N, C-alpha and C positions, 0 to 999 in steps of 0.2 A: 452391480456387476463390478461397475466402472470404481466406484466410490468402495467396496472393500475390499478390490486391487487394489487400491495407492495408500487404503489405512494399515495394510499387510507390508506394503513397501516401504511404509514409513513406519514403523512397530519397533520398538524396543524394550525384550518385555528386560527385566534386574530384579530378578531376586533375594530378599533377605533374611536372613536362617531365625525360623523363630520370630521373625514377625509379620505381619499381612503386606502380605504390598501392596507399595504405591500406588495409584493412578497420576498421567500429570499430561490431559488430556489439552493439545493445543488445536490451532485455529490460525484462516490467516485468511482477509477479503481474499478473492481472487482475482490480483490484480493483473499476474497473464496465464495462462496455457496449465491446467494442472500439471502437466509432466514436466510442465519449470515449475511450478512450485512445491513438488515430490522432489527434483535434480536438488533446488537449492534448499530443502529445511533435511531430508536425510539423515548429512553430517550435523548439524546442529541439532535434532531430536536425538540424536545419539549421545553426544555429547551431554548436553541436559540430560538423559536420562543419568548414565553415571556420577553426575556431577552432585545430583540431585537428588540421590539414590533410588527413583521412579522408573515407573516402564512409562514413557514417554507415547503415547497414541495418539499420530495427526490425523484429521477429519477436514476432511475439505468441502466448502460448503459454496453453493450455485452461485450467490448470487453477494453485495456487499451487507445488504439491508440481514441478508443470515446471518451473518455472521456476526453481527448487533445482536442481535437477537439471541443467540448459540449464550452470547456472555452475559447476557443480562438474567435470565433465565437456569444461568449456570449450569447449562449440557456441557461447556466447555472452559477452561478453567483460565488458560492463552490464550490470547489471541492478541497475530498481526493486527495493527488499527493502521489508517489512514490519520489526518488530522480529523476530517470532516465523520469518520465513522464514532472516531473515539468521540466527538459530543455529540451525536444523536444518539451515541450507546448512557453515556454523563445526564444526557434530560431521558434518558426513558426508566432508566435506573432509578435515577431521583438523585444522581452523586453516590451512587453502588459500588461504580469501577474507577479502579486507581492505573497512569499509566506509568511503568517503572523504568523503563528504559527507552533511547531512541536509539540511530547511529549521529554520530556524530555533524555526518552531514544535515541528519532532520531539521538541524539550526538555522539552518540557510538556505532549505529546498527551494528548488524552480520547477517552473513546467516550462514547456516550450514548444510553442506552433510552427509547425513543416507544410509545407508544401508539396509541388510536381514543381521539378525544373522546367524554366519558362514557363509558368502559367502568371505571368505579372501580376501575383503577391507577390510585395517585399517588407508587408505591415499592415496591421490589424486593420488599419482603416478599409484594406482592397477585400476584405472578406463579405464587405459587403455586395448582397444579393448571391451571395453565391454557398452553394454547399461544404456546410462543416460537420464533424465530427469529435464527440465530446465522448472519455470515458463511461464509466457506467454514472448515474446519475451521482451517485453518492460518492465519488471519488473528489477526492481534493485536490490531487494536479492534472486529474483526465478532464473537472469540470466545472466546481466551486471558486477556487481560486482563476483560471481563463476567463470562465463567467463577467469575475469579478474586475478586472483588467480589461476586458473587453466590455462590461461598464463604465470603465475610469477615463474610453477613451470613444462616449455615447454610441456603443451597438448594444444592440437589445435582438440578441440570436433570435428569441419568439418573432418578431417584430422583421427584424433587418437582412438574417439573410434567407437562401431560396427553401434552403433542409436543414435540420438539426439530426442528424442522424445518434446511433450511444453505440458505439464499439465494444461495450461491459470491458474491456481490458487495453491496456497500454500498448501491446504488441498488435493486437488488430485495428488496431486504430492508425499505426505505420503501416497496413496490407491490408488497410481502408484509401490512404491515399498511395500507396504502388501502382495498387491493380488500377484507377481513376474512380471509386467510387462513392469518392468523393472529393473535393477539389482543395481543402485542407485537415490540421486536423490538432486537437493540443494532447496532449500526454504529458509523461512523468519525463524528465531533464534526463535520470540515471536508464532509463529503460533503452531510452533513444540511444545514449553516451553507452552501450553495456551491445546495443544492435550497429553502432557506426565498429567498435571496434573490435566484431569479431566478423566483423566482413557482411552481414545477416541482411545487412539496406548499400543499395546501389545508390550511393550520393550524388552521381553522376544524373539523376534519376525524381527521389525524394531528396529535399534541403529545408532546412531551417530558417524558418526568417524572422523569428522571436523570438526571445528568454522574458521572463518578467521579473521581477524583484523574487526577492526571496522569504519564508514564511517558514514553521515550523508545519513539520507535516509528522511523516508517520511515528507509531510505537506501539512496544510489546505495557500491552492492557491486561489487570487480573479484573476480579468482581474483590471487594475490600470485604467478603470473606473469607478469602480465601485465608487459611492462615500467617500469620506474620513470620515464624518461624520459618516455614516454604516461600512467603517471597521476599526473603533476605536470602536461604540459597540461590529464586532464579536471581536476583540481582546479580549478587557474589561471581556465578557459574557467567554473566552475560559480563560482566567489568572484567575477569581475568582471558580472554578471546584476547589475545597478541599474535599480527601478523610474523613473529617474529618465529614461533610456533608452525610447524607443518599443517595443526592440525585447526590451527586458529584464521593461521592464511588462506586456504582454503574453507571451512566457514566465514569470513569475512568476505573473502572472495567471491564468496557463489548470493550473499545478500546483500553486493555495494554497497557495502560499510568501512573502510579503517577502524575504527572503534566504536563498542557504544556507552553510552555513557548516561546519569541519571533525568531523568525530567521530572515535569508534575506539572497538573490536570491547568495551571495557571497559563503557562505556554501557548494552551489553542485559544485563549480568550481572542485574540486576534481573528482566527478562525471562524469563529462561533456569530462574532458579530459581520462577517462578510456573510456567512451563511445566512443573513436575519434581511440583511440587505437587500440581500438579493432574490430574500419571500424565501428562498429551501427551509424554512423553520417559522413557528407560529411563533408571532412575537406572541410572548406571556402579555 
């Protein structure tokens, strides 16, 4: 019932006189709560429907792997993936997925580590012997890249942490630290910045203590079998979004973007290398 309600909330129908109705099925990795996904993607779905000339249907998935499988098996047409899930889809599909667009911010993305004020944790090395939360195991900014930078300072989470938790979503990671369920957490820096700007986290009680170097991250990806004409319409629609229009500003703000730009698969080679080094992908 919950899934059906979300689909109804974010479904836009456009009929074309004398022509069969075209449907564009979109989805997203569940980086935040389902209600937040609806809030972010409803205006974008409405906009894409008009620009592409299709009925856009958003269907949420339960976890990150489900988003990968839905794209690979062509159950959805367009999906918002992280760098790590894009690599998984690329491997699972044998290079049959194509990243079309990313936010400008995704060319130099960062993860952030947070803890409670007064915890005594001020650097990554202080996490030894602590309870630490990642996001989804398939998350780029909530797991893969934080794990890489922990390894760079000599920390092996399974060996050196008292306990590892997986919050499954970035907002849940903040809640886990705030409630004292874990000593620290790693998450998407833009979610943290959003929570701070919206006063949804008490920064006298929860603080950031480490920001990683930048890396390529999220993108909108399609299956290679999607007709080229439709791909080009989708690309044009995203590139057209501008903060100078009321609708563009709303969509970009909701999706934590200044603008969308083209991207390509080779931008994520570093993510694939990090995943293999961390043992999160099978070595060919």
